[in-house]
C-alpha positions in Angstrom: 70.3 -35.1 -21.2 69.0 -32.9 -18.5 66.9 -33.7 -15.4 66.4 -34.4 -11.9 68.9 -36.4 -9.6 68.3 -39.0 -6.7 70.4 -40.0 -4.0 70.0 -42.3 -0.9 72.1 -41.3 2.5 71.3 -45.2 3.8 74.3 -46.4 5.6 75.6 -49.7 6.8 78.2 -51.2 8.7 81.2 -53.3 6.9 82.2 -55.4 9.0 85.7 -57.6 8.6 86.2 -61.3 9.2 88.2 -60.3 12.3 85.6 -58.3 14.0 84.1 -59.6 17.2 80.7 -61.2 17.2 77.5 -59.1 18.4 77.5 -60.5 22.3 80.8 -59.4 22.7 80.3 -55.9 21.4 77.6 -55.8 23.7 79.5 -56.7 26.5 82.1 -53.9 25.7 80.4 -51.6 24.3 82.3 -48.5 23.4 82.2 -44.8 24.3 81.7 -43.3 20.8 79.9 -44.6 17.4 81.4 -47.2 15.5 82.8 -45.7 12.2 80.0 -46.4 9.3 81.0 -46.6 5.6 77.7 -45.1 3.8 76.0 -47.4 1.3 76.7 -46.7 -2.3 73.5 -44.2 -3.9 71.2 -46.2 -5.9 72.1 -44.6 -8.9 75.3 -46.1 -9.2 74.7 -49.8 -7.3 74.8 -52.2 -9.9 71.7 -54.5 -10.6 72.5 -57.9 -8.7 72.0 -60.2 -11.3 74.3 -62.1 -13.5 76.3 -60.2 -16.6 74.9 -61.6 -19.6 78.2 -60.9 -20.9 79.4 -63.7 -18.4 77.4 -66.3 -20.6 79.4 -69.1 -22.0 78.1 -68.2 -25.9 80.2 -64.6 -25.4 83.2 -66.4 -24.1 85.9 -68.8 -25.8 86.1 -68.5 -29.7 83.6 -65.9 -29.5 85.4 -63.5 -27.6 88.5 -64.3 -29.2 87.2 -64.1 -32.9 85.9 -60.3 -31.9 89.1 -59.2 -29.9 90.6 -57.2 -32.5 88.7 -54.5 -34.4 88.1 -51.2 -35.9 86.8 -50.5 -32.3 88.0 -46.5 -32.1 85.6 -44.8 -34.6 86.0 -41.5 -33.5 89.5 -42.0 -35.7 89.8 -42.1 -39.6 91.7 -44.9 -38.6 91.7 -46.7 -35.5 92.5 -50.2 -34.2 92.0 -51.9 -30.4 91.5 -54.5 -28.7 88.3 -55.6 -26.7 90.0 -55.2 -23.7 90.1 -52.1 -21.1 94.1 -51.7 -21.1 94.7 -52.2 -25.2 97.5 -52.1 -27.5 96.1 -49.4 -29.9 96.8 -48.6 -33.7 96.2 -45.1 -35.2 96.5 -43.5 -38.3 97.5 -39.5 -38.8 98.8 -37.9 -42.1 99.4 -34.3 -43.2 96.5 -32.3 -45.2 96.1 -29.0 -46.6 93.3 -27.0 -46.0 92.8 -23.1 -47.0 96.8 -23.3 -47.6 97.8 -24.5 -44.3 98.8 -27.6 -43.1 96.8 -29.7 -40.6 97.5 -32.9 -39.1 94.8 -35.3 -39.5 94.0 -37.9 -37.0 90.4 -37.3 -35.2 87.2 -37.6 -37.5 85.8 -33.4 -37.4 83.2 -32.3 -39.6 85.8 -28.9 -39.4 88.3 -31.2 -41.4 86.0 -30.9 -44.4 87.0 -34.2 -46.1 85.1 -34.5 -49.1 84.3 -37.6 -48.0 85.2 -40.7 -46.0 83.8 -43.7 -44.6 83.7 -48.0 -44.7 82.3 -48.8 -48.2 82.1 -52.4 -47.1 82.9 -53.8 -43.3 81.7 -57.2 -42.2 81.9 -56.1 -38.4 84.8 -58.8 -38.0 87.9 -58.9 -39.8 87.4 -56.7 -42.8 87.0 -53.4 -43.5 87.4 -50.9 -46.8 87.4 -47.1 -46.4 88.1 -44.3 -48.7 89.1 -40.7 -47.5 89.0 -37.6 -49.8 90.9 -34.9 -48.3 91.7 -31.9 -50.9 93.3 -33.4 -53.2 95.1 -36.5 -51.5 92.8 -39.8 -51.9 93.5 -42.7 -48.8 92.4 -46.0 -48.9 92.6 -47.8 -46.0 91.7 -51.8 -45.6 92.0 -53.9 -42.7 92.2 -57.4 -42.3 92.2 -60.3 -39.5 93.8 -63.6 -39.4 94.0 -66.0 -36.7 96.4 -69.3 -37.1 97.6 -72.0 -34.7 100.6 -70.1 -34.5 99.2 -66.7 -33.5 98.9 -65.2 -30.1 95.2 -64.5 -28.9 93.0 -62.7 -31.0 95.0 -63.5 -33.9 97.1 -61.3 -36.1 96.0 -57.8 -38.3 96.9 -56.2 -41.0 96.7 -52.3 -42.8 96.8 -51.6 -46.2 97.4 -47.9 -46.8 97.5 -46.7 -50.4 98.1 -43.1 -51.0 96.7 -41.2 -54.4 96.6 -37.6 -55.5 93.7 -35.8 -57.3 95.7 -33.2 -59.4 92.7 -31.1 -60.2 92.5 -30.6 -56.4 96.6 -30.4 -55.3 98.8 -28.0 -55.3 102.3 -29.1 -56.1 103.8 -26.4 -54.0 102.7 -28.2 -51.2 104.7 -31.1 -51.9 104.6 -34.3 -54.6 103.9 -36.6 -51.9 102.5 -37.5 -48.7 103.3 -37.8 -45.1 101.9 -40.3 -42.6 102.1 -41.2 -39.1 101.1 -44.8 -37.8 101.2 -45.3 -34.1 101.3 -47.6 -31.7 100.2 -46.7 -28.3 99.8 -49.2 -25.1 97.3 -48.3 -22.5 98.7 -50.8 -19.9 102.1 -48.4 -19.7 104.1 -51.6 -21.3 107.0 -50.6 -23.0 107.4 -50.2 -26.8 110.8 -51.2 -28.3 111.5 -49.4 -31.9 113.8 -52.2 -34.0 116.8 -50.2 -34.9 117.5 -46.4 -34.8 117.5 -45.8 -38.8 114.8 -47.4 -39.9 115.2 -49.3 -43.6 112.3 -51.0 -45.0 114.4 -52.6 -47.5 116.6 -54.1 -45.1 114.4 -55.2 -42.4 110.5 -54.8 -42.2 110.4 -54.8 -38.5 109.4 -51.9 -36.9 108.5 -52.6 -33.4 108.0 -55.2 -30.6 106.7 -55.8 -27.5 105.4 -58.0 -24.9 101.9 -58.1 -23.4 100.1 -60.6 -20.9 97.0 -61.0 -23.7 98.5 -61.6 -27.0 102.1 -62.5 -25.6 105.1 -61.2 -27.5 104.5 -59.2 -30.4 106.0 -57.7 -33.8 105.0 -54.9 -35.8 106.3 -54.9 -39.8 106.0 -52.9 -42.4 106.6 -53.4 -45.9 106.0 -51.7 -49.2 107.4 -52.0 -52.8 107.7 -48.0 -53.1 110.6 -45.8 -52.1 109.5 -44.8 -48.7 111.6 -43.0 -45.9 110.6 -43.7 -42.4 111.4 -41.7 -39.1 109.9 -42.0 -35.9 109.4 -40.9 -32.1 108.5 -42.8 -28.9 106.7 -41.0 -26.0 106.1 -41.9 -22.5 102.5 -40.6 -21.5 99.5 -42.0 -19.5 97.1 -39.9 -21.9 96.3 -41.1 -25.3 93.3 -38.6 -26.2 95.8 -36.2 -27.5 98.2 -38.1 -29.1 98.1 -35.7 -32.4 99.3 -32.9 -29.8 102.8 -34.8 -29.2 103.3 -35.5 -32.7 102.6 -31.8 -33.7 104.9 -30.5 -30.8 107.6 -33.2 -32.0 107.4 -31.9 -35.8 107.6 -27.8 -34.4 110.8 -28.4 -32.4 112.3 -30.5 -35.3 111.2 -27.4 -37.5 112.9 -25.0 -35.5 115.9 -27.2 -34.9 116.8 -28.6 -38.3 114.3 -26.9 -40.2 112.9 -30.5 -41.4 109.4 -31.7 -41.0 110.5 -35.0 -39.7 110.2 -36.9 -36.6 113.2 -36.7 -34.1 114.3 -40.5 -34.4 114.2 -40.7 -30.7 112.4 -42.3 -27.9 111.5 -41.1 -24.4 112.4 -43.7 -21.8 110.1 -46.3 -21.4 108.0 -45.4 -24.2 104.2 -46.5 -24.4 103.8 -44.6 -27.3 105.5 -44.9 -31.3 104.6 -43.0 -34.0 106.0 -43.9 -37.5 106.4 -41.2 -40.3 106.1 -42.8 -43.4 107.1 -40.1 -46.2 106.6 -41.4 -50.3 105.7 -39.6 -53.4 102.4 -39.8 -55.0 101.1 -42.7 -55.3 102.5 -45.2 -52.9 100.7 -48.0 -51.0 102.4 -49.8 -47.6 101.2 -52.5 -46.1 101.4 -52.6 -41.7 101.1 -55.9 -39.9 101.2 -56.7 -36.3 102.0 -60.2 -35.4 101.0 -61.7 -32.1 102.5 -64.7 -30.1 106.3 -64.3 -31.4 107.3 -65.7 -28.4 105.9 -69.4 -29.5 108.1 -71.7 -30.6 106.2 -72.3 -33.7 105.7 -68.7 -34.4 107.1 -68.7 -38.2 106.7 -64.7 -38.0 108.4 -64.2 -41.7 106.1 -66.7 -43.4 102.9 -64.8 -41.4 104.5 -61.2 -42.4 104.8 -62.8 -45.9 100.9 -64.0 -45.8 99.5 -60.5 -44.9 101.2 -58.3 -47.2 101.8 -58.0 -50.8 100.3 -60.2 -53.6 99.0 -62.6 -50.4 97.1 -59.8 -48.6 95.8 -58.6 -52.0 94.2 -62.1 -53.0 92.7 -62.4 -49.3 91.0 -58.7 -48.9 89.7 -59.2 -52.7 88.1 -62.5 -51.4 86.8 -61.0 -48.4 85.1 -58.1 -50.6 83.7 -60.8 -52.3 82.3 -62.3 -49.6 80.8 -58.9 -48.2 79.1 -58.6 -51.5 77.4 -61.7 -51.5 76.2 -61.5 -48.4 74.7 -58.4 -48.8 72.8 -59.9 -51.4 72.0 -63.2 -49.5 70.7 -61.4 -46.6 68.9 -58.5 -48.3 68.4 -59.5 -52.0 68.8 -56.2 -53.1 69.1 -57.1 -56.9 65.4 -57.5 -57.1 64.3 -54.6 -55.3 66.6 -51.7 -56.3 69.3 -50.4 -59.0 72.7 -51.1 -59.1 73.3 -47.1 -57.8 71.3 -48.1 -55.2 72.8 -51.2 -54.4 76.4 -49.7 -54.0 75.0 -46.9 -51.7 73.0 -49.8 -49.5 76.8 -51.3 -49.1 78.1 -48.6 -48.1 75.5 -47.8 -45.4 75.9 -51.1 -43.6 79.8 -51.1 -44.2 79.6 -47.7 -42.5 77.2 -48.8 -39.5 79.6 -51.8 -39.2 82.6 -50.3 -39.4 81.7 -47.7 -36.6 81.0 -50.4 -34.0 83.1 -49.2 -31.0 84.3 -50.6 -27.6 84.8 -48.1 -24.9 85.7 -48.8 -20.9 85.3 -46.2 -18.1 82.7 -44.7 -15.8 79.7 -42.2 -16.5 79.4 -39.4 -14.0 75.8 -39.5 -12.5 74.2 -36.3 -11.7 73.4 -35.9 -7.8 71.4 -32.6 -7.9 68.1 -31.8 -9.4 69.3 -28.8 -11.5 67.8 -28.8 -14.9 69.7 -25.6 -16.0 73.4 -26.5 -17.9 74.8 -23.4 -16.7 74.7 -24.5 -13.1 77.5 -27.0 -11.6 76.4 -29.9 -11.3 77.2 -32.4 -8.5 77.7 -36.0 -9.4 79.1 -39.5 -8.7 81.1 -42.3 -10.6 79.5 -45.2 -12.1 81.2 -48.5 -11.7 83.6 -49.3 -14.1 82.1 -50.6 -17.0 82.8 -51.9 -20.9 80.6 -51.0 -23.9 80.5 -52.7 -27.2 78.3 -50.5 -29.6 77.8 -49.1 -32.7 77.6 -45.2 -32.8 75.5 -42.6 -34.5 78.6 -40.4 -36.1 82.1 -40.9 -35.9 82.6 -37.3 -36.0 79.8 -35.7 -34.2 78.4 -38.7 -31.6 81.4 -41.3 -31.3 80.1 -42.7 -28.3 76.9 -45.0 -27.4 73.2 -43.3 -27.5 70.6 -46.0 -26.2 67.8 -44.8 -28.3 69.8 -44.8 -31.1 71.1 -48.2 -30.7 67.7 -50.0 -30.9 67.6 -48.6 -34.4 71.0 -49.7 -35.2 70.2 -53.6 -34.0 67.3 -53.9 -36.6 69.9 -54.0 -39.3 72.7 -55.5 -37.1 71.1 -58.8 -36.0 70.3 -59.6 -39.5 73.6 -58.9 -40.6 75.5 -61.0 -37.3 73.3 -62.0 -34.7 76.2 -63.2 -32.6 77.4 -59.4 -32.5 74.1 -58.2 -32.2 73.4 -60.2 -29.0 76.9 -59.1 -27.8 75.7 -55.3 -28.1 72.4 -55.7 -26.4 74.1 -57.4 -23.7 76.8 -55.1 -23.1 74.1 -52.5 -22.7 71.9 -54.4 -20.3 74.7 -54.9 -18.0 75.1 -51.3 -17.8 71.8 -51.3 -15.5 71.4 -50.1 -11.8 69.8 -51.3 -9.3 66.8 -49.3 -10.0 66.5 -50.9 -13.6 68.0 -47.3 -15.1 70.6 -47.3 -18.3 72.2 -44.0 -18.8 71.5 -42.8 -21.8 74.4 -41.4 -23.3 77.7 -43.3 -22.4 80.4 -41.0 -21.9 83.2 -43.8 -21.3 87.0 -43.3 -21.1 89.2 -40.0 -21.9 88.8 -40.4 -25.5 85.3 -39.9 -25.2 85.2 -37.3 -22.7 87.3 -35.1 -24.4 84.7 -34.8 -27.1 82.1 -33.4 -24.7 81.5 -30.5 -22.9 81.7 -30.5 -19.3 78.0 -29.5 -18.8 76.6 -32.3 -21.1 78.5 -35.3 -19.0 76.2 -35.8 -16.3 73.8 -38.4 -16.9 70.5 -37.7 -14.8 69.0 -40.8 -13.2 65.2 -40.0 -13.1 65.2 -39.6 -16.9 64.6 -42.2 -19.6 65.5 -42.8 -23.0 62.7 -44.6 -25.8 63.7 -48.2 -24.8 64.5 -49.0 -28.8 66.3 -52.2 -27.9 62.7 -54.2 -27.8 62.4 -52.8 -31.3 65.2 -55.2 -32.0 64.4 -58.3 -29.6 60.8 -58.2 -31.0 62.0 -58.7 -34.1 64.5 -61.4 -33.4 61.7 -63.0 -31.4 59.8 -63.0 -34.8 62.6 -64.4 -36.6 62.7 -67.2 -33.9 58.9 -68.0 -34.5 59.5 -68.1 -38.5 62.4 -70.4 -37.8 65.0 -68.2 -39.9 67.8 -69.0 -37.4 70.0 -71.8 -37.2 69.6 -74.6 -34.2 72.6 -73.1 -32.7 71.6 -69.7 -33.1 68.4 -70.5 -31.8 69.3 -72.0 -28.7 71.5 -69.2 -28.1 69.1 -66.4 -28.3 67.1 -68.5 -25.8 70.2 -68.5 -23.4 70.0 -64.8 -24.0 66.7 -64.2 -23.1 66.7 -66.5 -20.3 69.6 -64.3 -19.2 68.7 -61.2 -20.0 65.1 -61.6 -18.7 65.8 -60.1 -15.1 67.1 -57.3 -16.8 64.6 -56.8 -19.2 61.8 -57.0 -16.2 63.7 -54.4 -14.2 64.1 -52.3 -17.2 60.3 -52.4 -17.8 59.2 -52.1 -14.4 61.6 -48.6 -14.1 59.8 -47.2 -16.8 56.8 -48.2 -15.1 56.9 -46.8 -12.6 59.3 -44.0 -12.2 57.3 -42.5 -16.0 53.9 -43.0 -15.1 51.5 -40.3 -15.2 48.4 -39.6 -13.1 45.8 -41.5 -15.2 46.0 -45.4 -15.5 48.3 -46.3 -18.6 49.4 -42.3 -19.3 53.4 -41.9 -19.1 55.4 -38.6 -19.4 58.7 -37.9 -19.9 60.3 -36.8 -17.0 63.5 -34.0 -17.3 61.6 -31.2 -18.5 62.6 -27.8 -17.4 59.4 -25.8 -15.7 61.3 -23.1 -14.6 63.0 -22.1 -18.3 62.9 -18.1 -19.1 64.9 -19.0 -22.3 62.8 -22.0 -23.9 60.3 -21.3 -26.2 58.8 -24.9 -25.6 61.1 -26.5 -22.8 62.9 -29.5 -24.2 62.1 -33.1 -24.0 65.6 -34.5 -24.5 65.0 -37.8 -22.6 62.2 -38.7 -25.6 65.0 -38.3 -28.0 63.0 -36.0 -30.1 64.8 -33.0 -28.2 62.8 -29.8 -29.0 59.8 -31.6 -30.8 56.9 -29.5 -29.3 55.2 -30.8 -26.0 52.9 -29.0 -23.7 54.2 -25.5 -23.1 54.3 -25.7 -19.4 56.0 -29.1 -18.2 53.9 -30.5 -15.2 52.7 -34.0 -13.8 49.5 -34.0 -15.3 51.2 -34.6 -18.5 50.6 -37.5 -20.7 53.1 -38.5 -23.6 52.0 -40.5 -26.2 55.2 -41.7 -27.7 56.1 -43.1 -24.2 52.7 -44.6 -24.1 53.2 -46.5 -27.4 56.7 -47.4 -26.5 55.2 -48.8 -22.9 53.0 -51.4 -25.4 55.8 -52.1 -27.5 57.9 -52.9 -24.0 54.5 -54.9 -22.6 54.2 -56.8 -26.3 57.7 -58.2 -26.3 58.2 -59.1 -22.7 55.1 -61.0 -23.0 56.4 -62.7 -26.0 59.8 -63.3 -24.0 57.5 -65.1 -21.3 55.8 -67.3 -24.0 58.4 -68.1 -25.4 60.5 -69.0 -21.9 57.4 -70.7 -20.7 57.3 -68.2 -17.8 54.9 -68.3 -15.4 52.7 -64.9 -15.3 53.3 -63.2 -11.9 51.3 -60.6 -10.0 52.0 -57.1 -10.5 54.2 -58.1 -13.9 51.4 -59.3 -16.0 52.7 -58.0 -19.3 50.0 -59.2 -21.4 47.3 -57.7 -19.3 49.3 -54.3 -19.9 49.9 -54.7 -23.5 46.2 -55.4 -23.8 45.3 -52.3 -21.6 47.9 -50.3 -23.8 46.5 -51.2 -27.0 43.0 -50.9 -26.2 41.9 -48.2 -29.2 38.9 -46.8 -27.3 40.8 -46.0 -24.2 43.5 -44.2 -26.6 41.2 -42.5 -28.0 40.0 -41.0 -25.0 43.0 -40.0 -23.6 44.8 -38.9 -26.7 42.7 -38.2 -29.8 41.2 -35.0 -31.4 38.3 -35.5 -33.6 38.4 -32.1 -34.6 42.0 -32.6 -36.3 41.6 -36.3 -37.0 44.8 -36.7 -34.8 46.6 -37.8 -31.8 48.2 -35.7 -29.3 50.0 -35.2 -26.1 48.0 -34.2 -23.1 49.1 -31.3 -20.8 49.2 -27.7 -19.3 49.4 -25.9 -22.7 49.0 -22.4 -24.6 49.5 -21.5 -27.9 50.5 -18.1 -26.6 54.3 -18.5 -26.1 57.0 -16.8 -28.1 60.6 -15.6 -27.6 61.0 -11.6 -27.7 64.4 -9.5 -27.3 64.7 -8.2 -23.7 67.1 -5.6 -22.0 68.2 -7.7 -18.9 69.1 -5.9 -16.2 72.9 -6.3 -14.9 73.4 -3.0 -13.4 75.9 -2.0 -15.7 76.0 1.1 -18.7 74.9 -1.3 -21.1 72.4 -3.6 -20.6 72.7 -7.0 -22.8 69.6 -7.8 -24.6 68.6 -11.7 -24.7 65.6 -13.7 -26.4 63.6 -14.8 -23.4 60.3 -17.0 -23.3 56.9 -14.3 -22.9 53.8 -16.0 -22.4 50.6 -14.0 -23.5 47.9 -16.3 -22.3 47.3 -18.8 -19.0 48.0 -22.4 -19.9 45.1 -25.0 -19.6 45.0 -28.7 -19.1 44.6 -29.9 -22.8 45.7 -31.8 -25.7 48.6 -30.2 -27.6 48.0 -29.3 -31.3 50.9 -30.2 -33.2 50.6 -32.9 -35.9 54.0 -34.7 -36.2 56.0 -37.7 -35.7 54.7 -38.0 -32.0 50.9 -37.9 -33.9 51.9 -40.8 -35.8 52.8 -43.3 -33.1 49.7 -45.1 -32.5 49.9 -45.5 -36.5 53.5 -47.1 -36.3 52.7 -49.2 -33.2 49.8 -50.5 -35.4 47.0 -50.0 -32.5 44.8 -48.2 -35.0 42.0 -51.2 -36.5 42.3 -52.0 -40.4 38.8 -51.1 -40.8 38.6 -47.9 -38.5 38.1 -44.4 -39.8 40.6 -43.0 -37.9 43.1 -44.8 -40.1 41.9 -43.0 -42.8 42.4 -39.8 -41.4 46.0 -40.5 -40.7 46.6 -41.6 -44.2 45.5 -38.3 -45.2 47.7 -36.6 -42.5 51.0 -38.4 -44.1 49.7 -37.4 -47.4 48.9 -33.7 -46.9 51.7 -31.8 -48.8 50.6 -28.6 -46.2 51.3 -31.0 -43.4 54.1 -33.9 -43.4 54.5 -34.9 -47.3 57.5 -34.2 -48.9 59.3 -35.2 -51.9 61.9 -36.4 -49.8 60.4 -38.0 -46.8 58.1 -37.2 -44.1 58.6 -33.6 -42.0 59.3 -34.5 -38.2 56.7 -31.4 -37.6 53.6 -29.9 -39.6 53.5 -26.8 -41.5 50.4 -25.9 -39.4 52.0 -26.3 -36.3 53.0 -22.7 -34.7 56.5 -24.3 -33.8 57.3 -25.1 -37.2 60.9 -24.3 -37.9 60.9 -22.0 -35.1 64.4 -21.9 -32.7 64.1 -22.8 -29.6 66.5 -20.7 -27.9 68.7 -18.1 -29.4 71.3 -20.6 -29.8 69.2 -23.7 -30.8 67.7 -23.5 -34.3 65.3 -25.8 -35.1 66.2 -29.7 -34.8 62.9 -32.3 -34.6 60.8 -29.3 -36.1 60.5 -29.9 -39.6 63.8 -31.7 -40.9 63.3 -35.7 -42.5 65.0 -38.1 -39.8 65.2 -41.5 -41.4 64.3 -43.5 -38.0 61.0 -42.3 -37.7 60.0 -42.6 -41.4 61.3 -46.2 -41.6 58.8 -46.7 -38.9 56.0 -45.2 -40.7 57.1 -47.1 -43.6 56.7 -50.4 -41.5 53.3 -48.9 -40.4 52.2 -48.5 -44.2 53.9 -51.7 -45.1 51.3 -53.7 -42.6 48.1 -52.0 -43.6 49.1 -52.5 -47.1 48.7 -56.2 -46.3 45.9 -56.0 -44.0 42.2 -56.7 -45.5 40.4 -53.1 -45.1 38.9 -50.2 -47.0 42.3 -48.0 -47.0 44.5 -51.1 -48.2 44.9 -49.7 -51.3 45.7 -46.1 -50.1 48.0 -47.6 -47.8 50.0 -49.2 -50.7 49.7 -46.5 -52.8 51.3 -44.2 -50.0 54.1 -46.6 -48.9 55.0 -47.2 -52.7 55.6 -43.2 -53.0 57.1 -42.5 -49.5 59.5 -45.6 -50.1 61.1 -44.4 -53.7 60.9 -40.8 -52.3 63.1 -42.0 -49.3 66.1 -43.9 -51.0 66.0 -41.9 -54.1 66.9 -38.7 -51.6 69.2 -40.3 -49.6 70.8 -42.2 -52.8 70.9 -38.7 -54.3 72.9 -36.8 -51.5 75.2 -39.7 -50.9 76.3 -39.5 -54.6 76.8 -35.8 -54.4 78.4 -35.3 -51.2 79.3 -38.4 -50.2 78.1 -38.9 -46.8 74.9 -40.0 -45.4 73.3 -37.3 -43.0 71.3 -36.9 -39.8 68.5 -35.4 -41.1 67.3 -33.9 -44.4 65.9 -30.8 -45.1 62.0 -30.6 -45.9 62.2 -28.0 -48.6 65.1 -29.3 -51.0 66.1 -32.9 -49.5 69.8 -31.9 -48.7 71.4 -33.5 -46.0 71.7 -31.4 -42.9 73.6 -31.8 -39.4 75.9 -34.4 -38.5 78.2 -36.1 -41.2 78.6 -38.9 -41.3 75.7 -40.1 -39.6 76.2 -44.1 -40.4 73.6 -44.7 -37.5 69.6 -45.0 -38.1 70.3 -43.0 -41.7 71.4 -47.1 -42.2 68.3 -48.1 -42.1 67.8 -47.1 -46.0 69.1 -50.6 -46.3 66.0 -52.1 -45.2 64.0 -49.8 -47.1 65.5 -50.7 -49.9 65.0 -54.8 -48.8 61.6 -53.9 -47.5 62.2 -55.3 -44.2 60.0 -54.2 -41.6 59.8 -57.2 -39.0 56.7 -56.7 -36.7 57.4 -53.3 -35.5 
């Protein structure tokens, strides 16, 4: 996200306890000014309120139960604890692509795995993942166990099964596989190898160490197959490039000994240990971390046996059955969809839960107001913070995104309310003193290494859709409908009580900084009004990026989608107030704000175009804009050509005539009365093949738009200008479902459209998953083919709620 920045230059005196009092200072005033320490800029000053994550409900057993997990989603398999300086584990292997060896580690689209992802994952202590890599088939399973003898957080086991697809594997590259399983200690604690010559048939112990959190620990490996092991130990403060260390070690061994194996040696004080596991196809190995081995009753051998071999198989089978039963209990899919769809639905929720990660670091906050990515942006660092969150895509967006997370939580709260509140709490604790939350969380070196420098700084004047209110509204409805246990109801109420001051600050930040010139109008800040290269200046803060807005950004803009997000937020705040019996205070009457923003006549006056029968943005706009090639004057012999913006008509203040997702926000928000003729017009827009309707879902932008499928710059293909997005289709389906239940002249029409759209979306997502092995970021509006990032295990997982017909109140 780009946008303008804000700093303050206020200062204050910091006095230590040993300083003299004010009278003494006056008596002996120095001849020089006292040194002043500058006050932190407001943008990096935390909100002065108790942290939600300090609530008792997030401590004790809850915190320990979530300590270990597959919390490194950017890796094909990565394990860590929810602590800043964690003992981490990961898997690498040697794959073959285009006749060359490649070391797999970090999820990358260019690896071209034909499929990978968690088929099943419960978000807590179990996961089952399958990866297909050009003939090698890996199955990784994760299990946690907590016994009386365990250290903090318990023990965990990983089972890795390796198979070969002979139709895709060339035996010239060997008849077996090479895996690399490693441990890395971010705290710098020394890791000890059990012996120089590793032989698992003599002793399963690979490594040991000690930490303050889990006590002494041991890593064991067991297998009934004939495996060879080698190792290498490294001392490094960096953990984002561990695969480079392995590649360098292997290359050195090839040069010295002509063998593709690790050196069987370690640096002094190694804090990274990598174990090479070599086996012929097929083979299986179980790797176990046992914590608390320094306790007198640690029973290490017994615990290792319980987490390997037949015992592990039985436990994994039990967890898999429990996952299947929970899916059916919560979503009741058997009555709604066929068995193929159920299988895909399980993979969708498993992928979302398996993509939950833990991150720690400091966001970079922009100080300048530049909107040009090519210009250097000065920044300051946010306070060190942790974030527990789901991620949109393990390969392309393996970090937290604010507006995505609200959609993720629509599914996660139904699955596990405690995990959901934990995630929402972490996000709200990132709020600064102004009530602003950075929209993209790039925390720690592992996350930073995946993002170009120019996109790292976050701009404190720019927002992002407050979608967490979607999930909170749903949860509050669940409370009203008695869908929770007494304990859950109590914890939700305590959470909302603690969160209220932060939610209020968040709402007020939007209501003041993003408000427009006219009462009840709002506009997204951060659009570039000086660009010469964008066909239509992007609105990254809206989440809809290149969706067409007014051609000339200005403070006169009125953004329809933001107005509707503010209605959702105000309505949710009002519901929380009533739930907690809070009194309405001057200037913070959320009920009044919700009533004002839901006023249909006022909405029509500001955003409705009767000629089109559609709702639009308002701003300084002309349709006479195009991109043209132009020779740039550089003073050199050969003038380079660039695609630049050409405007052939003076813009005027008007409604912006582009029918698409933004036009349907009042419909999504259920603002339109069920008896209004305007509702019929919205149903016509939705079902019109020449506008939004396809056999695969609704287009993001109507075919009649002058911006339909147009590039925004020479290097930016259309993004929200035609392709099908599942989060918006889910919200539109939700509204259709609502109006199909409301008495009125258009009830039957809404039901018919709802039924067909739901069927189209499910069929296309299931078909794509079966054909490609992935959930996708978006889907082509012409043939329905998956596009963009893959696997996109974020809001595309909403297909589960579509299958279940779970829409809540949004």
